[in-house]
N, C-alpha and C positions, 0 to 999 in steps of 0.2 A: 836402403829405405826397402824394410819390409813389404809383399806383398799384402793386400789386405784381401783377398782370395784367402792368400797360404794362411795368412792372421786369423780368420774366421773359422777356417777348418779345424784349427790346432783348435782355440777355442770351442769347437762344438767336440771335436775329441775330449777333449779336457775335460768337458761338464759331462759328456755321457761317461767317462770313465769315472770319474767323480760321483756321480747318480749309480750307477753300478757296486762302485764301491761301498757305497753305502747302504746301499739297498742288501749289498752280499753281508756283511758286518751284521744289520740288525738281523737278517736270515741265518746267519749263522749260531747268532745266539737262541733266537726262538728258536728252533732245529734242537740244537743242545738244550735248550731248555724242555721240549716236548720232548725227546729222548731220556733224559734223566727222570723224567716226570714218569712215563712209561713205566721204564727200568724198575722205579721205587713204588710202581703200582703194581711192576708182576709179582716184585718180594713180597709185597704186604700181604697178593693174594696169599702167593704158597703158604704165608707165616701161617695166614687165619683157615688155609686147608688143613695144614699139619696139624694145627693148632685143635682144630675140633675134630680130628681123627684120633689124636692121640688122647681127647679128655675122654673119649667114649669107650676106652680103655681103663678098665681098673688095678689092673694087675703093674706087676716093677717095672715090666719092659716097655718101652717104648719103641712104637715099627713106624718107619719112614716110609713113604710111597715110596720107593727105588723103579723109576722106569724114567718113562719121557721126559716129566714134567722136571725132575733133576739127573737124568742123564745125560753125559754130551752129544751132539746132534750134528753128526757128518754133515757140514756144507763149506763151499768154497769161500762164503763170504760172510757170515756173521756164526759164535760162537754162543747156545744157547745154554754152555752149564751153569747148575743153580748148585750152591751147597746149600746145606742146613746139621746144623746140630746143637744137640741138648743138653744144657745145663743148669748146674743146680743154681741156687739165687744166690750163691756164695762165691760165685764164679768157680767151681766146680766142673770138669768136663764130664757128661754119662754118656753119651750115645751117638756116634758120629753118621753121616748120609755114608751110603757104598764108595761113593765117588770121591771120600777121604782118607789120606792116606795118616794124614797129622789131623792135630786139630786146629780148629780156626783162631784166629786170635780174638779178642772177648773186647771191642773198644771199651775204656774205660767211662764212657761220656756216655754211650749209651747201655752198658751198664746200670750204670747211677739211674738212668730214666727209666729202664725196666725192674729195678728194685723198689721204686713208686709206685712200681705197677701202672707205667704208660710204656708207649712204644718207643724204642731208640732208635737214632738213626746216625749211622755216622760212614763216612766213607778213609780207605785207611790204605797202608802198604802191607799185603801178606806175598813172601814168595816174591819177592820181586815184582811184583803186579799187584793193579789200582784196582780194590772192592768196593763194593756196597754192600752194607750188612741193614739189613734189620733186626732188632733184637725183640720178643716179643713176648711177655709173659703171661705163659697159660691160666694166673691165675684169672684172668680176663672171661676166660671160656667154662673154667671148671674147676674144683674147689678141688679136684681131686688129686691137680698137680698144682699147686698154689705157689710153690716154693720151686719149682721149673720155670726157665728161662728158654723160648724156642729162636735159635737164631738162624736167618736163612740168608746167604751171599749170593751173590755174582760179580765177575768181573766188569768192569766198567769197557774192557777193550775194545769192544764191538759199537757200545758209543760215540768211543775217540772217534775209531777207523772210518766212522760214517761220519764223523764233524768234519776229518780230514779231508776228507776223499771229498766232503759237499764245497769246504774252503777252496780247495784245488780246481774243481768244477768253476768256483765264485769269479777267484782271479784271473783265469783261460778265457771265459766269457766274457768277463768287463772287460780284455784288451781286446778281444774278440770283437766286441761291441763297439768299444771306442775307434778301432780300425776302420770298422764298417762308418761308422759316424763322422769320421775323417773324410772316408769318399764321399759319402755326401752330402758331407758340406762342402767340399774341393764343388764338385757339378753344381749345386744349387747358390751356389757362392758366383761361379762362371754364370751361368741362367740370369743370375741376378742382376750381374754387374756385367753384362750385354747393353740395355738402354745404355750406362755410364759411356763406352769403349765409343757408342755411335755417337752421342752427342759429344764427346771428345774430340772423336775425326771432326763431326764437320766443324764444329770450333775452331783446330788447328788450320782444317782448311782455309779459315777468313782470311786473308792479309788487308795489307792499308788499302791496295787497291781495290778489295772487296768488300768495303764495311756496309754496303748494302745490302749483303746477303744474311738472311737469317738460319737458325737452328729451327729445324722440323722433327726432327727425330725423336720419337712417342714424346710429343708434346699433347694426344689426346689422351696418355696414362696419365689418371689421379695422382700416381707417386712422382713423377718425373715431371710434370707439368709445371710447376711450381718452378722449379729448378731448369728448366727451358724459359720460360718467361722473366727470370730471374737475368741470366744470360740474356734475355733479348732484349731489354729494357736496358743492361752496361754495353748493347754493342748500339741501343740508338742512342745514346749518351756518348760514349766513344765517337759516334759519326758525327754527330753533331759540333762537338768538340775539333774533328778533325776539321769538318767543314768550317767552323768558324775561325781556329786559326790559319785555315787556306787563307778564308777574303781576307783576315785582318793582315797578313803578311802581302797580297797583294794590293790591300790598300795601302800597306804602311807603305812598301816601293813604290805608288804611285807615288805617296804624298811627297817622299821623299825627292822623288826624280824631278817633281818641279821646281823646287827651288834648288836643287844644281844645276837643273837646266839655265835656271834666270842666270846665275851666273855665272854657269859656265856662258852664255850668249851675250853676256855685258861685257865678259873678258875678254873673249876674243873681237866683239866689235870697235872695243876701246883699245886693245891693240893694234889693228889693222894699219892705226896713223897714227901721228902724231895729233895730239888732242892741246884744248887751252885747258888753263888750270879751271875754269869753270866746267869746263864735261869731263874733267878729270872729277870734279869734284863729285858731278853727279852721278858718273859710273859706281865710285863709291858708294854713294848712297845709297843707289837703286842696289848694291850688292851686299850694304849692312843689312838691308828690311830681309834682303834676301838671308843671310844670312840666320839674322833675330828669329825668323819666322821658324826657319830648319832648327836653331836653339828649341824653342821652342816645342817644334813638334817631338823631337828626339827626347826633350824633357817628355811629357806625354808619355809617350810610350813605356820610356822607364819607368811610370808611376804607374800605370798597366803592368807593364809584366813584374814587378816589384810583388803587384795586388796580384794576379795569376797565381804569383810563388810564394803568396801568406805570409811576405816580411815588408809589408806597407807601414803597418806600424810602429819606428822606431823608437819612440814614444810613449808612455802611457801615465796620467797625470791629469788631475783634475782643471778643468777650464771654464772659462765661463764663454758659454756661448754669446750673449750680448755683446761682451768684449771683442769675441773675433766678428764678429758682423760689422762693428763701427770701423774697426781696422780694413775692413773690406773694403767699405763705404769711403772711406778717409782715403784709401790710396787708391781707387777707383774713381773720385770725384771730378777728377780734370777730365777724361775720358767720356765721362756723364755729362759734362759741363759745357762739352764740346759739341757733341749733340742737343744738346738744350733741355736733357732730361734731368728730372730730379726725385731725388731718393729719398723716403721719405722712410725714418725708422722708429717701431716700438714697439714694446714687450717691458718687460722686467727681467734681473739677471738668474739665468736658470748654469746651473753648471752640469758637466758630463764628464765622462773620463774618456781621455783619448789624446791621439795625437795632431800637438796642437800645428806642427806643421801641416798635414792633410786636412785636418778640418778647417784652417784659415783657406788652403789649394779649392777644397769644397765649396766652402761659399762664396770665395771669389770667382768659380767659376756660374757660381749662380745668377750673383749679381753683375757680371759679364753679359753671359748670355742674355737677360734681363733687360741689359741695356742695350745691347746689341740688335735687338728687334723692337725696341720701342720706338714711337715717332717722335719726328721732333716737338717738343714742350710736351711730353707725354709724361706718365712720372710713376717710379716703381713703389711699391710698398711690401717694405719686410717688416717681419713681425714675429717677436721669437716670446714664446709661451711655454709656461709647464701647469700639465695636468696629471694627476698621480706620478707614477716611476718614467715618466716620460715627457723628454723636451722637443717642443715641436718648431719649425722655423718655417714659413711659407715666404715665397716669393711669386707676386704678383704686377706683372706689366700689364700696358693697354696697348699690345703690341694685337695682332693680325689671329692671333690664336693659332691652335694647331688642330689642324685637320684629322677627321675620325679614323683613314687609316694609314697614318702617319704614326698614330699614339702607339701602336705594339713597338715600333724600332725605333723610340727616343731614343733608347739608350744602349743602341747598338751602336758599337764605334764603325766612325766614318761613315753612320748615315744620314745620307741627304736627298731623303725623298721629296721635300719641300722646296721648292726652290725661293721660298718666299722668307724662309727661316734659315736657309742655307747659303748666305754669301761668302765673297771669295775670303776675304778676310777669316780669321780661326783655323783651328788643328782639325776640327770636327769630333774631338775627343772631351770636350768638357764636360759634357752631362755622361757621359761613360766613365770619368773620373772620378763625377762628383757618385754617381751612382756604386760605386766599388769602392771608394770610400765612406759611405752609407755601411755596407754591407759589414767591411771590415770592424767596423765600431758597433755590428748588431744589434744597427739598426734598419732603417730602407728608406729611398729615396722613388717619390710617386707623382704621377702627372694627376692634378687633381679637377683637371676640366680646364675651360677657357669662361671670361668674366670682364670683360670679353676676352683680354690675353690672357696667355698660358699664366696656370697657377701653378706651381709645383711643393710638396711639402716632403721636408728632412724632419725624419723622425729618428732622436736617438735616447737610447740608455740616460736618465738622471742621476744624479748621484744623493745618497742621502742626504736629509738636509743636515745630520749631525754628523755629516763627509765632507761635507763640501765646506774649500779652501779659498775662497773668495776674496780676492783683494783688488779691486780695480781692475786696471789692465796690465796683466802680472807678466814680468819682465823676459816671460819667452816667448809671448805674444808680441812682445814688441821686436824682440827679437827676428822673430820669424818675418813679420810684416818689414822690416830694413831689409833682412838678406833679398825679401820679392823682389824690394822695388831696386833692387840695385840694377 
């Protein structure tokens, strides 16, 4: 895996290199243009000077200013040689400057421009060298030489050599700047990443036994404050989850141990001596009750484990919540009747999308919880309603209600803080399972207060009316109910 520091340094170096290459290319083009314009200006100036001087003479002989302007200047870096030649308008050579041993080449395009009375320009090869020529019609300065053309030329070697040297300089400068940018980028990246290394070191030092520790490095720096806050928030959630799992494991172990101890005790006592058939039957009935309680507890634990793993919903289909409620009430009717509790169901058909088995268990847990805490001869009210895109089930009993200090822990697994609502029967997981089921269905289960008994409200997303498939008590519900009553 590439190092971010190295990657940042290389990216910085590449960026600087591309910047210098772009600037260098633009500078070379600008320099070449300036030098070419300067050369053209010099040639035109010489042509004008020579033309003015020649126009002052009316004799047939044309005299050039042999000297500094046209002679080669000895210099280690720049050649200033300029050549001049007088031509007839038809292209016949007349007079050459002293530094010429042969005639210059007269470009056809420049000759044509001069013959029209315009200054002609051309770059061409001559004697193995590239030269720049200006052809100047003398008629522009005097009628005496109207049939003559003046050519002034100079090699472009100096311009090319200067441009090449500047190009090489820019190339070297670009690579030097890129190397410097890499070093600077490497150092700056190291300084910028130092806080992340310190934050990482502190995070790596946190183990399962030190989840209470928090990251404090650079928490006061604006750029890293959010990162530290997010990591500490994650640690808070991990610590809360870890503690919840630890408590859940301890509570589950305790709950599982109780029925197992009952089984073991009854079996050991029964086996100490010979018993009558009635005594063996009584012992087996106690063992059966313990096994039923144990099986239910294990089933509840499996449901919660599937909920934590996100696989609680096995089937998803349109389900009439009113049918689910009626099935649950019908199944728990015997239990409610044995306690003298009457169950009243009101509402209208309302469809939700969910797992029929999970929905049935959620509703059954709520109804069973209400029956369990209702007084002798009390009434439980269940009402199903629909408003907009939500289906609501309210469950209200006439029990003692729930004390305010216990409300935040109602859906905590194995929580039994209120002795009035925590009898020995049951697993202590009913409300936790109903709450988890509501969440996986995209809804919520809330405690709505005491009136005077506990009032619970289950909200679930409704199926749109045009998609609802309500067909009485669907076969799936009946199958689930039959399975739960076995």
